[in-house]
C-alpha positions as CSV (number, residue, x, y, z in Angstrom):
1,M,-37.6,-24.8,-35.4
2,A,-34.5,-26.5,-33.9
3,A,-31.3,-24.4,-33.6
4,T,-28.4,-25.2,-35.9
5,W,-24.7,-24.7,-35.4
6,D,-24.9,-21.3,-36.9
7,T,-28.1,-20.1,-35.2
8,L,-27.5,-21.6,-31.7
9,D,-27.3,-19.0,-28.9
10,R,-23.9,-20.6,-28.0
11,Y,-20.9,-21.1,-30.2
12,V,-19.8,-24.6,-31.3
13,V,-16.1,-24.6,-30.5
14,I,-13.7,-27.0,-32.2
15,S,-10.1,-26.8,-31.1
16,T,-7.8,-27.5,-34.1
17,D,-4.8,-27.8,-31.8
18,T,-4.9,-30.3,-29.0
19,H,-2.4,-33.1,-28.2
20,A,-3.0,-36.7,-27.1
21,G,-1.2,-40.0,-27.0
22,A,-1.1,-43.3,-25.2
23,D,0.6,-44.0,-22.0
24,L,4.0,-45.3,-23.0
25,R,3.7,-49.0,-22.4
26,D,0.1,-49.0,-23.8
27,Y,1.6,-48.6,-27.3
28,K,3.0,-52.2,-27.2
29,A,-0.4,-53.7,-28.1
30,Y,-0.3,-51.7,-31.4
31,L,3.2,-52.8,-32.4
32,P,4.0,-55.9,-34.5
33,A,4.8,-58.9,-32.3
34,R,8.3,-59.1,-33.7
35,L,9.1,-55.8,-32.1
36,H,7.7,-56.5,-28.6
37,D,11.0,-57.5,-27.1
38,D,12.8,-54.5,-28.6
39,F,10.0,-52.3,-27.3
40,D,10.3,-53.7,-23.8
41,A,14.1,-53.0,-23.9
42,W,13.5,-49.4,-25.1
43,A,10.7,-48.7,-22.7
44,A,12.8,-49.9,-19.7
45,T,15.5,-47.3,-20.4
46,Y,13.4,-44.5,-21.8
47,V,13.4,-41.3,-19.8
48,S,10.9,-38.6,-20.9
49,P,12.4,-35.1,-21.1
50,F,8.9,-33.7,-20.5
51,D,7.9,-33.6,-16.9
52,D,4.2,-33.2,-17.8
53,L,4.3,-36.7,-19.2
54,I,5.6,-38.4,-16.1
55,I,3.6,-36.8,-13.3
56,A,-0.1,-37.3,-12.5
57,T,-1.3,-34.8,-15.0
58,A,0.0,-36.9,-17.9
59,Q,-3.2,-38.8,-17.9
60,R,-4.8,-35.8,-19.7
61,N,-3.3,-37.3,-22.8
62,W,-5.1,-40.6,-22.7
63,S,-7.8,-40.6,-20.1
64,H,-11.1,-40.3,-22.0
65,E,-13.2,-39.4,-19.0
66,L,-10.8,-36.7,-17.7
67,R,-10.3,-35.3,-21.1
68,I,-14.1,-35.0,-21.8
69,S,-14.8,-33.5,-18.4
70,E,-12.1,-30.8,-18.9
71,M,-13.3,-30.1,-22.5
72,D,-16.8,-29.7,-21.2
73,A,-15.7,-27.3,-18.5
74,D,-13.6,-25.4,-21.1
75,G,-16.5,-25.0,-23.5
76,V,-14.8,-27.1,-26.3
77,A,-17.2,-29.3,-28.2
78,A,-14.6,-31.1,-30.3
79,E,-10.9,-31.5,-31.0
80,V,-8.3,-32.3,-33.6
81,L,-5.6,-34.6,-32.1
82,L,-1.9,-34.0,-32.6
83,P,0.7,-36.3,-31.0
84,N,2.0,-35.4,-27.5
85,T,3.3,-38.5,-25.8
86,V,6.3,-40.2,-27.1
87,P,5.7,-43.0,-29.7
88,P,7.8,-46.1,-29.4
89,F,11.5,-46.0,-30.3
90,F,11.8,-42.2,-30.3
91,P,15.0,-40.8,-28.8
92,T,15.3,-39.3,-25.3
93,T,15.9,-35.7,-26.2
94,P,13.9,-32.4,-25.8
95,N,14.0,-32.0,-29.6
96,I,12.3,-35.2,-30.5
97,T,9.9,-33.2,-32.6
98,I,12.6,-31.9,-34.9
99,T,14.7,-35.1,-35.3
100,L,13.7,-37.3,-38.2
101,P,15.2,-40.8,-38.4
102,R,18.8,-40.9,-39.7
103,T,19.4,-44.5,-40.5
104,R,17.2,-47.2,-42.1
105,D,17.1,-49.2,-38.9
106,E,16.1,-46.2,-36.9
107,F,13.5,-45.4,-39.5
108,E,11.9,-48.8,-39.5
109,K,11.5,-48.9,-35.7
110,R,10.3,-45.3,-35.4
111,W,7.9,-45.8,-38.4
112,A,6.4,-48.8,-36.5
113,G,6.0,-46.4,-33.5
114,V,4.2,-43.8,-35.6
115,Q,2.0,-46.5,-37.0
116,A,1.2,-47.7,-33.5
117,H,0.2,-44.1,-32.6
118,N,-2.1,-43.9,-35.6
119,R,-3.8,-47.2,-34.6
120,W,-4.1,-46.0,-31.0
121,Q,-6.0,-42.9,-32.3
122,I,-8.7,-45.1,-33.9
123,D,-9.5,-46.6,-30.5
124,F,-9.3,-43.2,-28.7
125,C,-11.5,-41.5,-31.2
126,S,-14.0,-44.3,-31.0
127,L,-14.7,-43.3,-27.4
128,A,-16.1,-39.9,-28.7
129,P,-16.6,-40.3,-32.4
130,A,-18.4,-37.0,-32.9
131,R,-16.0,-35.0,-30.8
132,R,-12.6,-36.2,-32.0
133,R,-10.7,-36.4,-35.2
134,G,-7.2,-37.8,-35.5
135,L,-4.4,-37.1,-38.0
136,I,-2.6,-39.7,-40.1
137,Q,1.0,-39.2,-38.9
138,V,3.6,-40.0,-41.6
139,F,7.4,-39.6,-42.1
140,P,8.7,-38.1,-45.3
141,N,11.7,-40.5,-45.3
142,D,9.9,-43.2,-47.3
143,V,7.3,-41.8,-49.7
144,D,5.9,-45.2,-50.7
145,L,5.2,-46.2,-47.1
146,A,3.7,-42.8,-46.4
147,L,1.3,-43.3,-49.3
148,E,0.3,-46.7,-48.0
149,E,-0.4,-45.2,-44.6
150,I,-2.4,-42.4,-46.0
151,R,-4.6,-44.7,-48.1
152,W,-5.1,-46.9,-45.0
153,G,-6.1,-44.0,-42.8
154,A,-8.4,-42.5,-45.4
155,E,-10.6,-45.6,-45.1
156,K,-11.1,-45.0,-41.4
157,G,-13.8,-42.6,-40.2
158,C,-11.8,-41.0,-37.4
159,F,-9.1,-39.2,-39.4
160,G,-9.5,-35.7,-40.5
161,G,-6.2,-35.2,-42.3
162,V,-2.5,-36.0,-42.7
163,L,0.2,-34.8,-40.3
164,L,3.5,-34.3,-42.1
165,P,6.5,-33.1,-40.1
166,A,8.7,-30.2,-41.2
167,V,12.0,-31.2,-42.6
168,S,14.8,-29.6,-40.6
169,P,17.2,-27.3,-42.5
170,G,20.4,-29.0,-43.3
171,D,19.0,-32.5,-42.7
172,P,21.3,-34.8,-44.7
173,N,18.9,-37.7,-44.7
174,V,15.6,-36.2,-45.8
175,A,15.0,-34.0,-48.9
176,P,13.3,-30.7,-48.3
177,L,9.6,-30.5,-48.9
178,F,10.0,-28.6,-52.2
179,H,11.6,-31.7,-53.7
180,T,9.7,-33.4,-56.6
181,R,9.9,-36.7,-54.8
182,Y,6.9,-35.7,-52.6
183,E,4.6,-35.1,-55.6
184,P,2.8,-38.4,-55.0
185,I,1.9,-37.3,-51.5
186,W,0.4,-34.0,-52.6
187,A,-1.5,-35.7,-55.4
188,L,-2.9,-38.4,-53.1
189,C,-4.0,-35.9,-50.4
190,A,-5.7,-33.8,-53.1
191,E,-7.4,-36.8,-54.6
192,L,-8.6,-38.1,-51.2
193,D,-9.6,-34.6,-50.1
194,L,-7.4,-34.9,-47.0
195,T,-6.1,-31.7,-45.3
196,V,-2.3,-31.6,-44.8
197,V,-1.2,-30.4,-41.4
198,Q,2.2,-29.3,-40.2
199,H,2.8,-28.4,-36.5
200,A,5.5,-26.2,-35.3
201,G,8.6,-28.1,-34.3
202,A,11.5,-27.9,-36.7
203,G,15.1,-27.0,-36.2
204,S,18.5,-27.7,-37.5
205,P,20.1,-31.1,-36.5
206,L,23.5,-29.4,-37.1
207,M,22.9,-26.9,-34.3
208,P,25.3,-27.4,-31.3
209,M,23.3,-28.3,-28.2
210,D,26.1,-27.8,-25.7
211,Q,25.9,-24.0,-25.5
212,P,24.1,-21.9,-22.8
213,A,21.7,-20.6,-25.4
214,S,21.1,-23.8,-27.3
215,N,17.8,-24.8,-25.8
216,A,16.5,-21.2,-25.9
217,V,17.4,-20.9,-29.6
218,L,15.9,-24.3,-30.3
219,V,12.4,-23.5,-28.9
220,T,12.2,-19.9,-30.2
221,E,13.0,-21.1,-33.7
222,M,10.7,-24.1,-33.8
223,A,7.9,-22.2,-35.5
224,M,10.2,-20.2,-37.8
225,W,11.6,-23.3,-39.5
226,A,8.2,-24.8,-40.0
227,Q,6.9,-21.6,-41.5
228,R,9.2,-22.0,-44.5
229,T,7.0,-24.8,-45.8
230,V,4.4,-22.4,-47.2
231,S,6.9,-20.7,-49.4
232,H,8.5,-24.0,-50.4
233,L,5.2,-25.4,-51.6
234,I,4.3,-22.2,-53.5
235,L,7.8,-21.9,-55.2
236,A,7.7,-25.6,-56.1
237,G,4.4,-25.2,-57.8
238,V,2.5,-27.6,-55.5
239,F,-0.5,-25.4,-55.2
240,E,-0.4,-24.6,-58.9
241,R,-0.7,-28.2,-59.8
242,H,-3.1,-29.0,-56.9
243,P,-5.5,-26.1,-56.6
244,T,-7.8,-28.0,-54.1
245,L,-5.0,-29.1,-51.7
246,R,-5.4,-27.7,-48.2
247,F,-2.4,-26.9,-46.1
248,V,-2.7,-26.0,-42.4
249,P,0.4,-24.6,-40.5
250,T,-0.6,-25.2,-36.8
251,E,0.6,-23.5,-33.6
252,Q,2.9,-21.2,-35.5
253,G,1.1,-17.9,-35.0
254,T,-0.4,-16.1,-37.9
255,L,1.2,-12.7,-38.5
256,W,4.3,-14.1,-40.2
257,L,2.4,-15.2,-43.3
258,Q,1.7,-11.6,-44.5
259,D,5.4,-10.6,-44.4
260,Q,6.4,-13.9,-46.1
261,M,3.9,-13.4,-48.9
262,M,4.8,-9.7,-49.3
263,L,8.4,-10.8,-50.0
264,L,7.4,-13.5,-52.5
265,D,5.0,-11.1,-54.3
266,V,7.9,-8.7,-54.8
267,M,10.5,-11.2,-55.9
268,V,8.7,-13.9,-57.8
269,P,7.6,-11.8,-60.8
270,S,11.2,-10.7,-61.3
271,M,12.4,-14.3,-61.2
272,K,10.3,-15.4,-64.2
273,S,12.0,-15.8,-67.6
274,E,9.6,-13.4,-69.3
275,A,10.7,-10.6,-66.9
276,G,14.2,-10.6,-68.4
277,N,15.6,-9.5,-65.1
278,R,19.4,-9.9,-65.1
279,T,19.6,-10.3,-61.3
280,Y,16.6,-12.3,-60.0
281,G,16.1,-14.1,-63.3
282,M,19.0,-16.3,-62.6
283,F,17.2,-17.6,-59.5
284,G,14.0,-18.7,-61.2
285,G,13.3,-21.9,-63.0
286,S,10.6,-24.0,-64.5
287,S,8.4,-24.1,-61.4
288,I,8.5,-20.3,-61.2
289,D,7.7,-19.9,-64.8
290,E,4.7,-22.2,-64.5
291,L,3.1,-20.1,-61.7
292,T,-0.1,-18.4,-62.9
293,M,-1.0,-16.5,-59.7
294,E,0.7,-14.2,-57.3
295,P,2.3,-16.1,-54.4
296,S,-0.1,-14.5,-51.9
297,D,-3.0,-15.7,-54.0
298,Y,-1.9,-19.3,-53.5
299,A,-1.7,-18.7,-49.7
300,K,-5.1,-17.2,-49.6
301,R,-6.6,-20.1,-51.6
302,N,-4.7,-23.1,-50.3
303,C,-3.5,-22.2,-46.7
304,Y,-5.4,-22.2,-43.5
305,L,-3.9,-21.1,-40.2
306,A,-4.7,-22.8,-36.9
307,S,-3.5,-21.0,-33.8
308,E,-4.1,-19.9,-30.3
309,L,-5.6,-16.6,-31.4
310,T,-5.0,-13.3,-29.8
311,P,-6.4,-9.8,-30.6
312,Y,-3.4,-9.3,-32.8
313,E,-4.7,-11.8,-35.3
314,S,-7.4,-9.4,-36.6
315,S,-5.1,-8.3,-39.4
316,T,-4.7,-12.0,-40.4
317,I,-8.4,-12.5,-40.5
318,D,-8.7,-9.4,-42.8
319,Y,-5.8,-10.6,-44.9
320,L,-6.7,-14.3,-45.4
321,G,-10.4,-14.0,-44.8
322,A,-12.4,-15.6,-42.0
323,D,-12.8,-18.8,-44.0
324,H,-9.0,-19.5,-43.6
325,V,-8.4,-19.0,-39.8
326,M,-9.1,-21.5,-37.0
327,W,-8.8,-21.5,-33.3
328,G,-6.9,-23.9,-31.0
329,S,-6.5,-24.3,-27.3
330,D,-3.2,-26.3,-27.3
331,Y,-4.7,-28.6,-24.6
332,P,-3.2,-30.1,-22.4
333,H,-0.1,-28.0,-22.7
334,E,0.4,-25.6,-19.9
335,E,1.3,-22.7,-22.2
336,G,-2.1,-23.2,-23.9
337,F,-5.5,-21.6,-23.1
338,A,-7.2,-24.4,-21.2
339,P,-8.9,-24.3,-18.7
340,H,-9.7,-20.7,-19.6
341,S,-10.6,-21.1,-23.3
342,K,-13.9,-19.3,-22.9
343,L,-12.1,-16.2,-21.6
344,A,-9.4,-16.6,-24.3
345,I,-12.0,-16.7,-27.1
346,R,-13.7,-13.7,-25.6
347,W,-10.4,-11.9,-25.4
348,A,-9.4,-12.6,-29.0
349,L,-12.7,-12.4,-30.9
350,H,-15.1,-10.2,-28.9
351,D,-15.1,-7.5,-31.6
352,Q,-15.5,-9.8,-34.6
353,P,-18.9,-10.3,-36.2
354,E,-20.8,-13.4,-35.1
355,D,-20.6,-15.1,-38.5
356,V,-16.8,-14.6,-38.5
357,C,-16.6,-16.2,-35.0
358,R,-18.7,-19.2,-36.1
359,K,-16.4,-19.9,-39.0
360,I,-13.2,-19.5,-36.9
361,L,-14.5,-21.5,-34.0
362,A,-16.1,-24.4,-35.8
363,G,-17.2,-24.0,-39.4
364,N,-13.8,-24.0,-41.0
365,A,-12.6,-26.9,-38.8
366,A,-15.6,-29.0,-39.6
367,R,-15.0,-28.5,-43.3
368,L,-11.3,-29.2,-43.2
369,Y,-11.3,-32.1,-40.7
370,R,-14.6,-33.8,-41.4
371,F,-16.7,-33.0,-38.3
372,D,-20.4,-33.3,-38.3
373,L,-21.6,-30.0,-37.0
374,D,-25.2,-31.2,-36.5
375,A,-23.8,-33.9,-34.1
376,L,-22.0,-31.2,-32.1
377,V,-25.0,-28.9,-31.6
378,P,-26.4,-30.9,-28.6
379,V,-22.9,-30.8,-27.0
380,A,-22.4,-27.1,-27.6
381,S,-25.9,-26.3,-26.4
382,E,-24.9,-27.5,-23.0
383,I,-21.2,-26.5,-22.7
384,G,-20.4,-23.9,-25.4
385,P,-19.7,-20.2,-24.6
386,T,-22.7,-18.1,-25.2
387,V,-22.7,-15.6,-28.0
388,A,-23.4,-12.8,-25.6
389,E,-20.5,-13.6,-23.3
390,V,-18.0,-13.9,-26.2
391,H,-18.9,-10.5,-27.4
392,T,-18.5,-8.8,-24.0
393,P,-15.1,-7.1,-24.0
394,L,-12.8,-8.6,-21.4
395,G,-10.9,-5.5,-20.4
396,D,-7.4,-5.2,-19.2
397,T,-6.0,-8.6,-18.2
398,G,-2.9,-7.3,-16.5
399,Y,-0.8,-9.4,-18.7
400,V,1.2,-8.8,-21.9
401,S,0.7,-11.2,-24.8
402,P,2.8,-10.8,-27.9
403,P,1.5,-12.7,-30.9
404,A,3.8,-15.7,-30.5
405,F,5.7,-17.4,-27.7
406,G,4.8,-14.7,-25.2
407,Y,3.0,-14.5,-21.9
408,R,-0.6,-15.5,-22.1
409,P,-3.3,-13.2,-20.7
410,F,-4.4,-16.0,-18.4
411,E,-2.9,-18.9,-16.6
412,G,-1.9,-21.7,-18.9
413,G,-3.0,-25.3,-18.6
414,L,-2.3,-25.1,-14.8
415,A,-0.8,-28.7,-15.2
416,L,2.2,-27.6,-13.2
417,K,0.9,-24.4,-11.7
418,R,3.3,-22.3,-13.7
419,L,1.7,-18.8,-14.1
420,A,2.7,-16.0,-16.4
421,P,4.5,-13.3,-14.5
422,A,2.5,-10.2,-13.8
423,R,3.1,-7.2,-16.0
424,G,5.5,-4.7,-14.3
């Protein structure tokens, strides 16, 4: 009897956090003709702030052959694609991921750039249709246009979900995601059974960027601001109204969720009108009164965490359940696990039961992002890490790895040969 994804002597591995995008000028073919001259002018003056996008290793983002060969060597059978290269008309700044359009003219051009990226994904995924799923990237600035794009993408076989950026705190141009104006987006994603994904990369546009600590503060807070979205959606009653909606915070670590839910579980009951609390009651409202579950119960039902897992995440697996945790390599970023994903998986999951590992490494991702696990079995049977090797303890790596933004236990992507410093 032929082996299946859950009986194979190797693990099927789906990375739920990889990055890809077209070479800058290749986006032109995906733009409306009326914007070609504007694009040429923008591209001629654009200077990427990311050196890994302008040196030879940049081709990892768009070279199908190179990417597949490195995935095979890394033991990764399939991948979920998040943007990495710069879509047309985005600004030249290291914080492009946190800056939403501020004017209608800027929005219209950058929206065309995002649409170009979405259309490029169709062609890129078609080169390995069983091994890639894209995400329908939208902006929250214009809900109607976002709905049109989501409906368009849902008809394509290559998309596994919707990528919605975090709204920066204090953004004067875009309402926070707890606003009722976004209800049509949540309703449509639930109706179409599309997973909503949000990657780390939010920060305040009001933060001064001329201080010695500005960039350090920016990068260390990118995950923190995005992490607010879970609480916002719970407090706004989004998960109450849409019990089947799936939300995936990606590359934000995992341990934060427990503390966040502990706080809400303590405060929310006192905020309800029925509690008669003279202090917290004044901070409630209709959305709080309509909640029928504890806040943590919404998180455990509607939220799924995708992260570069470490041994520290075992408590999150226990808290959320193995059905709600997924693994990602962060390829091709140098701070990610590639090209040592097999070691990283072994390091993080060696003491987890086999059925738990199968869910975290592939089963959950297949369900949320529409992968065909049967189609991945032949791939994994050739390149996947063996069950035996994953469950062999790695031992002392000689490196320290805090749960987020810390030194990795292995070299990163090696794109620029930047290695984590040895432990002193």
